[in-house]
VOBAMI-659585 format. One record per residue: residue number from 1; x, y, z of N, C-alpha, C in turn; residue in one letter. Coordinates in steps of 0.001 Angstrom, whole numbers, always signed. Atoms other than C-alpha are relative to their C-alpha. Layout:
BEGIN
NUM	X	Y	Z	X	Y	Z	X	Y	Z	a .
...
//
This chain:
BEGIN
1	-286	+1396	+997	-10663	-78674	+248353	+760	-676	+1190	n .
2	-735	+1098	-605	-9362	-81986	+249284	+1615	+105	-153	s .
3	-1794	+352	+70	-5321	-82724	+249997	+212	-1493	-96	i .
4	-501	+1485	+586	-4515	-85826	+248040	+1577	-651	+669	f .
5	-1331	+200	-153	-1405	-87837	+249525	+56	-1050	-788	r .
6	-82	+1522	+595	-341	-91117	+247959	+1005	-551	+125	v .
7	-1231	+625	-181	+1406	-93485	+249205	+1133	-1151	-654	y .
8	-360	+1365	+307	+3515	-96583	+247720	+717	-992	+599	m .
9	-247	+404	-929	+3975	-99141	+249951	+403	-1345	-735	v .
10	-720	+1725	+687	+6104	-102371	+248683	+254	-1522	+1611	k .
11	+286	+956	-832	+5452	-105465	+250684	+820	-1402	-841	i .
12	-1044	+1135	+1018	+8397	-108496	+249868	-758	-1244	+1412	n .
13	+345	+1804	-746	+6995	-112349	+251103	+854	-701	-1011	s .
14	-504	+1209	+1142	+8455	-115868	+249961	-270	-568	-1112	k .
15	+808	+611	+820	+6105	-115891	+247214	+181	+1613	-1102	f .
16	+537	-1426	+760	+5593	-112695	+245838	+552	+1895	+590	s .
17	+469	-1260	-541	+6195	-108805	+245680	-1690	+502	-418	k .
18	+1571	-820	-122	+2866	-106782	+246124	+119	+1307	-79	v .
19	+24	-1245	-471	+2443	-103088	+245914	-1623	+364	+239	y .
20	+997	-484	-294	-388	-101872	+247041	-8	+1748	-44	f .
21	-75	-1500	+322	-1467	-98102	+246559	-1505	+365	+1400	l .
22	+733	-1201	-1571	-2693	-96134	+249978	-275	+1586	-688	l .
23	+57	-1790	+15	-4477	-92855	+249552	-1067	+316	+1374	f .
24	+350	-742	-1487	-4739	-90811	+252489	-373	+1264	-71	a .
25	+786	-1007	+522	-7737	-88072	+252192	+321	+1048	+1288	i .
26	+671	-505	-991	-7194	-84976	+254371	-853	+1540	-628	l .
27	+1529	-565	+677	-10388	-83257	+254102	-258	+1516	+924	i .
28	+280	-906	-327	-11130	-79660	+255064	+1193	+1351	+862	h .
29	-1294	-771	-426	-7467	-78120	+255968	-644	+1319	+599	s .
30	+328	-1182	+10	-7730	-75257	+257418	+179	+1331	-1250	f .
31	-326	-1312	+1384	-6150	-72746	+254167	-1654	-236	-389	c .
32	+1360	-59	+412	-9748	-74501	+252535	-879	+258	+879	s .
33	+1496	-5	-1126	-11899	-74312	+255503	-234	+1523	-524	y .
34	+375	-1604	+179	-11139	-70301	+255206	-102	+746	-1515	s .
35	+173	-739	+1016	-11159	-69526	+251763	-1339	-287	-574	q .
36	+1560	+95	+1288	-14565	-71178	+251070	-1283	+717	+788	s .
37	+857	-682	-766	-15818	-69252	+253675	+402	+2071	-323	n .
38	-650	-1378	+1077	-14084	-65918	+251593	-1422	+695	-827	f .
39	+1423	-281	+1171	-18139	-64974	+250079	-403	+985	+726	s .
40	+284	-995	-182	-20101	-62264	+250086	-860	+25	+1202	p .
41	+687	-256	-1099	-22122	-63097	+252733	+485	-314	+1460	k .
42	-834	+36	-1193	-19691	-63102	+255273	+743	+1355	-791	t .
43	-492	-1527	+426	-17960	-59830	+253605	+38	+787	-965	y .
44	+449	-1180	+1188	-19949	-58428	+250953	+449	-167	-1315	g .
45	-225	+264	+1343	-19416	-57826	+247954	+727	-40	-624	n .
46	-1696	-256	+249	-15891	-56434	+248094	+879	-1366	+193	v .
47	-968	+1001	+182	-15030	-60048	+248184	+66	-943	-1111	s .
48	+4	+771	+1446	-15782	-60473	+244816	+1340	+408	-877	n .
49	-1546	-52	+1181	-12284	-58592	+243653	+1417	+168	+935	y .
50	-1895	+740	-439	-9632	-60599	+246103	-567	-1378	+221	f .
51	-287	+1213	-201	-8823	-63740	+246647	-525	-736	+1943	t .
52	+256	+471	-1394	-8971	-64047	+250598	+188	+1584	+272	d .
53	-397	-706	-63	-8441	-62002	+252986	+1189	+994	+895	t .
54	-1507	-488	+298	-4696	-61408	+253197	+272	+778	-1275	t .
55	-245	-1367	+904	-4936	-60132	+249660	-1051	+1153	+126	d .
56	+360	-1328	-538	-7270	-57588	+251256	+127	+866	+797	m .
57	-430	-1365	-1247	-5655	-56108	+253827	+1241	-171	-669	q .
58	-1670	-214	+811	-2432	-56575	+251443	-948	+1573	-939	n .
59	+405	-917	+352	-4243	-53670	+249770	-580	+792	+96	f .
60	+725	-846	-1240	-6449	-52031	+251983	+998	+1197	+864	f .
61	-1264	-394	-974	-3165	-51804	+254517	-698	+417	+1428	k .
62	+830	-1153	-1245	-5958	-50681	+257146	+1201	-480	+1625	f .
63	-705	-499	-1174	-4202	-49841	+260524	-665	+527	+1025	k .
64	+559	-493	-1483	-5417	-49400	+264036	+243	+1145	+335	s .
65	+208	-1268	-644	-6695	-46442	+264967	+20	+1484	-872	g .
66	+645	-629	+1276	-8109	-45124	+261561	-1063	+160	-150	q .
67	+1259	-46	+366	-10811	-43952	+260095	-317	-122	-1396	t .
68	+513	+280	+1579	-12585	-45335	+257364	-1069	+332	-422	v .
69	+2293	-338	-6	-16163	-44453	+255361	+224	-714	-1120	a .
70	+503	+1274	+1716	-17862	-47165	+252273	-893	+1380	-246	e .
71	+1282	-1029	+662	-19510	-44246	+250377	-956	-943	-711	v .
72	+1246	+719	+836	-22526	-46145	+248777	+161	-1217	+617	g .
73	+93	+1507	-805	-22230	-49374	+251442	-698	-834	-297	t .
74	+939	+897	+157	-25898	-50300	+250827	-595	-712	+1256	y .
75	+171	+566	-1446	-26093	-52552	+254055	+1258	-402	+568	d .
76	-1144	-264	-304	-22738	-52298	+254809	+641	-1193	+1026	a .
77	-170	+1676	+888	-21564	-55909	+254542	+1011	-69	-83	q .
78	-1523	+50	+680	-18155	-55067	+253057	+804	+601	+1772	n .
79	-1117	-244	-1127	-17177	-53073	+256196	-505	-1187	+1640	l .
80	-168	+951	-579	-18509	-55957	+258470	+1036	-1312	+129	i .
81	-1622	+944	+224	-16243	-57746	+256742	+1534	-136	+540	g .
82	-862	-609	-680	-13584	-55687	+257817	-54	-24	+1117	f .
83	+240	-59	-1673	-14444	-55764	+261251	+820	-1409	+837	s .
84	-240	+1209	-457	-13600	-59333	+261251	+1231	-251	+10	t .
85	-1872	-21	+447	-9525	-59286	+260574	+556	+1466	+341	f .
86	-472	-1611	-278	-9269	-55324	+261334	-116	+209	+1774	t .
87	+69	-112	-1385	-8652	-53807	+265184	+100	+1978	+367	d .
88	-228	-1573	-218	-9065	-50258	+266410	-541	+828	-1042	h .
89	+140	-1380	+1203	-10735	-48363	+263303	-1685	-338	+178	i .
90	+1073	-987	+167	-13712	-45931	+263168	-851	-562	-1304	n .
91	+1109	+173	+1229	-16018	-47428	+260536	-873	+788	-487	y .
92	+1311	-691	+265	-18714	-44784	+258536	-589	-650	-1295	y .
93	+387	+476	+743	-20846	-46669	+256578	-1237	+1372	-842	a .
94	+609	-1129	+201	-22485	-44213	+254491	-1199	-548	-1277	q .
95	+592	-123	+1079	-25243	-44265	+251594	-1131	+928	+57	d .
96	+1237	-1196	-130	-28578	-42380	+250274	-1271	-735	+797	i .
97	+1325	+857	+191	-30784	-45403	+250717	-455	-421	+1776	n .
98	+427	+313	-1704	-32403	-45298	+255067	-66	-1021	+205	a .
99	+999	+1563	-657	-34632	-47885	+254529	+645	-1707	-62	s .
100	-1197	+798	-46	-31692	-50480	+253637	+1097	+40	+908	q .
101	-1161	+228	-741	-29049	-49112	+255689	-264	+1089	+1636	l .
102	+376	-689	-1130	-29601	-47792	+259052	-78	-1109	+1431	n .
103	-566	-254	-1263	-29029	-48169	+262950	-795	-2182	+152	d .
104	+491	+1452	-306	-31271	-51696	+263422	-162	-607	-839	k .
105	+180	+810	+471	-30837	-53208	+260657	+1526	+237	-460	k .
106	-1082	+304	-537	-27041	-52566	+260978	+318	-991	+974	l .
107	-301	+961	-1292	-27173	-54323	+264633	-215	-1748	-311	l .
108	+105	+1474	+387	-28892	-57539	+263198	+1199	-524	-1034	k .
109	-1475	+364	+859	-25956	-57575	+260357	+1123	-881	+911	r .
110	-1231	-80	-232	-23403	-56945	+262828	-313	-1840	+847	v .
111	+585	+1468	-1224	-25035	-59744	+265504	+643	-1385	-819	n .
112	-162	+1176	+806	-25001	-62460	+262661	+862	-56	-133	k .
113	-1432	+227	+738	-21272	-62063	+261424	+565	+116	+857	t .
114	-693	+41	-938	-19606	-60515	+264049	-457	+770	+1206	n .
115	+986	-423	-1206	-21685	-59916	+267311	+1185	+763	+788	p .
116	-764	-1230	-678	-19963	-57183	+269098	+1095	+955	-673	g .
117	-1274	-855	+1135	-17679	-55650	+265912	+979	-564	+209	l .
118	-413	+690	-814	-15341	-57170	+268476	+2071	+1076	-524	g .
119	-906	-829	+166	-11718	-55612	+268269	+270	+1057	-108	n .
120	+662	-1095	-627	-12736	-52443	+269634	-225	+986	-1421	g .
121	+435	-545	+1289	-14065	-51822	+265754	-1654	+1083	+493	n .
122	+1322	-450	-932	-16882	-49631	+265705	-683	+771	-1159	t .
123	+269	-775	+1311	-19402	-48200	+262825	-1529	+484	+43	i .
124	+1341	-1222	+330	-21395	-45198	+262059	-586	+36	-926	q .
125	+837	+428	+1802	-24037	-45034	+259617	-118	+1611	-278	v .
126	+19	-1409	+354	-24497	-41520	+257651	-524	-181	-960	v .
127	+995	+51	+884	-27294	-41052	+255637	+193	+1658	-1029	i .
128	-131	-1065	+644	-26282	-38368	+252494	-853	+137	-829	g .
129	+445	-733	+1609	-27377	-37099	+248798	+330	-228	-892	k .
130	-1153	+472	+1645	-26625	-37679	+245484	+930	+530	-395	l .
131	-462	-403	-115	-24845	-35017	+245827	+1206	+440	+597	d .
132	-594	-814	-1074	-22996	-34799	+249021	+223	-1044	+1070	e .
133	+147	+1012	-448	-21852	-37392	+250806	-380	+465	+1830	t .
134	+866	-964	-1431	-22731	-35430	+254429	+1028	-471	+1309	l .
135	-877	+75	-666	-19586	-36901	+255999	+457	+929	+789	l .
136	-376	-1328	-1343	-17400	-35013	+258908	+1362	+183	-1362	p .
137	-1621	-964	+1153	-14453	-32391	+256558	+1009	-910	+340	d .
138	-1358	+66	-713	-11161	-33210	+256797	+71	-1249	+310	n .
139	+795	+1702	-1089	-11894	-36796	+258628	+654	-832	-220	y .
140	-208	+1404	+385	-11121	-39899	+256649	+1198	-276	-246	f .
141	-1604	+902	+693	-7331	-42027	+256453	-482	-482	-1888	d .
142	-71	+702	+1445	-9371	-43992	+253623	-1541	+99	-146	k .
143	+1050	+222	-185	-12721	-43598	+251814	+238	-1365	-1293	i .
144	+119	+1099	+241	-13745	-46663	+250149	-1351	-133	-1428	i .
145	+1183	+96	+757	-16315	-47055	+246909	-150	-1564	-913	l .
146	+436	+1558	+9	-17134	-50896	+246059	-943	-168	-926	v .
147	+1042	-533	+1497	-19192	-50690	+242552	-742	+578	+468	s .
148	+586	-1195	-156	-19947	-47339	+243199	+405	+1077	-347	t .
149	-172	-805	+486	-18383	-45402	+241630	-1111	+474	-2344	f .
150	+450	-69	+1330	-20335	-45785	+238017	-1733	+119	+456	h .
151	+1277	-708	-150	-23739	-45000	+240318	-326	+1534	+140	e .
152	-22	-1134	+69	-22992	-41507	+240685	-810	+686	-771	f .
153	+873	-767	+1346	-25491	-39329	+239016	+722	+1337	-308	t .
154	-1375	-1321	-113	-23176	-36058	+240328	+1197	-194	+312	e .
155	-1492	+361	+400	-20228	-37219	+239265	+463	+1313	+624	m .
156	-611	-985	-340	-18386	-34270	+239929	+211	+866	+1175	e .
157	+925	-480	-1231	-20082	-33122	+242915	+592	-776	+1138	a .
158	-234	+621	-1575	-19373	-36379	+244737	+1097	-229	-218	m .
159	-1457	+24	-455	-15949	-36412	+243739	+755	+762	+752	i .
160	-375	-1212	-1435	-15213	-33037	+245318	-208	+281	+1481	t .
161	+582	-82	-1180	-16791	-33673	+248001	+520	-1175	+755	d .
162	-1023	+1721	-564	-15040	-37436	+248520	+1525	+883	+576	i .
163	-923	-693	-184	-12165	-35367	+248339	+642	+937	+1490	h .
164	-7	-1047	-1328	-12953	-32401	+251432	+296	-745	+553	s .
165	+865	+235	-797	-13890	-35505	+253602	+1429	-864	+568	k .
166	-721	+573	-189	-10459	-36955	+253476	+938	+908	+652	l .
167	-1029	-610	+49	-7434	-35753	+255320	+1466	+154	-795	r .
168	-1364	-474	+635	-4153	-34408	+253966	+1116	-1765	-5	t .
169	-674	+1552	+180	-2611	-37875	+252266	-1564	-1001	-39	a .
170	+1249	+405	-223	-5812	-39140	+252588	-168	-1274	-728	g .
171	+437	+645	+997	-6537	-42412	+250055	-1144	-148	-654	k .
172	+444	+226	+636	-8891	-43317	+247911	-906	-996	-714	l .
173	-122	+1126	+821	-10009	-46576	+246841	-1086	-540	-1109	y .
174	+1217	-487	+1141	-12111	-46961	+243532	+189	-1829	-122	i .
175	-352	+952	+1033	-13061	-50854	+242650	-946	-221	-781	l .
176	+599	+87	+923	-15058	-51667	+239727	-494	-1171	-739	e .
177	+61	+1154	+554	-16455	-53975	+237512	-1475	+131	-963	t .
178	+792	-731	+1258	-18227	-53992	+234307	-2265	-428	+1032	t .
179	+1547	+506	-561	-22658	-53467	+235381	-794	-286	-1151	c .
180	+646	+524	+1186	-25050	-55321	+233529	-1208	+946	+39	l .
181	+1436	-929	-35	-28042	-53003	+234736	-634	+417	-1212	s .
182	+514	-1163	+981	-30155	-51229	+232110	+113	+1556	+729	p .
183	+510	-2072	-849	-29786	-47032	+232546	+2012	+114	+742	g .
184	-1295	-680	-719	-25889	-47503	+234228	+720	+146	-900	h .
185	-1356	-290	+968	-22691	-46019	+232836	+986	-825	+453	i .
186	-1055	+86	-258	-19725	-47927	+232547	+1546	+488	+138	n .
187	-1247	-287	+296	-15953	-46800	+233261	+1159	-889	-46	y .
188	-1792	+817	-393	-12692	-48301	+232457	+1258	+813	+899	s .
189	-853	-552	-605	-10050	-47559	+234347	+875	+1453	-587	a .
190	-485	-1310	+193	-8515	-44855	+232126	-1074	+1198	+358	e .
191	+528	-1017	+176	-11632	-42969	+232006	-825	+288	+1618	e .
192	-122	-38	-1779	-12053	-43810	+236223	+1390	+1307	+570	a .
193	-788	-609	-402	-8744	-42064	+236517	+232	+1853	-738	k .
194	-90	-1028	+1119	-9122	-39141	+233436	-1387	+562	+1120	g .
195	+1571	-720	-720	-12731	-37917	+235917	+905	+326	+1688	i .
196	-205	+228	-1566	-10859	-38721	+239558	+1498	+1056	-140	i .
197	-1489	-979	+366	-7036	-36831	+238704	-62	+1177	+148	e .
198	-147	-1902	-211	-8122	-33350	+237982	-996	+733	+1226	p .
199	+857	-409	-1417	-10393	-33293	+241105	+1152	+109	+759	n .
200	-1488	-111	-1169	-6803	-33035	+243325	+153	-1701	+404	g .
201	-617	+1587	-578	-5852	-36959	+243408	+760	-271	-896	f .
202	-1210	+687	+1098	-3029	-38676	+242024	+309	-1429	+331	k .
203	+74	+1320	+207	-3647	-42309	+241437	+1725	-375	+280	m .
204	-1737	+320	-999	-555	-44380	+243514	-650	-1799	-552	i .
205	+111	+1588	+104	-2076	-48180	+242455	-857	-143	-881	r .
206	+1069	+214	+561	-3640	-49791	+239804	-531	-1222	-1008	q .
207	+399	+1136	+660	-5042	-53441	+239148	-957	-507	-841	d .
208	+875	+694	+443	-6530	-55073	+236496	-166	-1488	+156	e .
209	+569	+1872	+409	-7875	-58865	+236693	-894	-228	-215	r .
210	+1154	+1262	+521	-9287	-61638	+235859	-736	-833	+1612	e .
211	+367	+810	-1677	-11398	-63030	+239247	-1146	-167	-502	l .
212	+970	+416	-731	-14448	-64299	+240176	-1073	+164	-1246	n .
213	+1185	-443	+1159	-15851	-64306	+235985	-562	+1595	-545	e .
214	+282	-1725	-116	-15855	-60429	+236571	+432	+334	-1064	s .
215	-130	-324	+1647	-16197	-58406	+232794	+707	+1253	+981	d .
216	+310	-1349	-129	-14226	-55227	+233183	+636	+472	+1316	g .
217	-243	-675	-1406	-12750	-55587	+236868	+1223	+967	-280	l .
218	-1562	-433	-536	-9824	-53344	+238392	-481	+558	+1789	y .
219	-503	-105	-1719	-8672	-52048	+241309	+992	+1420	+692	r .
220	-996	-1258	+561	-7116	-48469	+241706	+372	+912	+1800	q .
221	+197	-1005	-1018	-6186	-46271	+244530	+689	+1066	-502	i .
222	-52	-1242	-115	-5752	-42812	+244953	+191	+665	+649	y .
223	-13	-671	-481	-4387	-40403	+246817	-261	+1538	-271	i .
224	+90	-1501	-338	-5329	-36388	+248430	+1532	+984	-294	k .
225	-1053	-749	+243	-2869	-34024	+246904	+87	+1092	+657	k .
//
């Protein structure tokens, strides 16, 4: 959005006083430019849950040296987006669809968005199953589910599996909104909490927001007990 500044200039003359209205327009300031580029094209569908990268970092609190997995990543664009503002993080892109998530396609997306990932970040691909992630055990500081929780058909098995992949005091991030596709089960924030907490987690943060015209949007953080 452009920023408009209006200046009133008063000019005196021997005959009259004339007021001129001058408009100075500043277009494409750095802030507006950055905001316009905060979109799924660069940051993936996780951008639908945030206003900008600052909002995103304030929520996830990524730190150099951490190991982070996204379960149900689809095309790993979320992780590629994270790599643009993080450094020295080992990302794991996990999904069950090997035709969509593979090293060849990942490299193509990386080169398009953030060539070489930069800043010492890495991304590894892991293809799992409907009832297990096949990620390393006791390994992750953070596991992220973006619009994925409602996709689980083997819910108890998957939450138990995810718990086993987190290190002690590791965190699970749930980002959900209403899915309108036929056959999907939508879970409210309280229903999600009721499923996750009995499986060795404690919720430490919950946000329910109206953002991007999304219905039923919420963000939760759980810590492994």
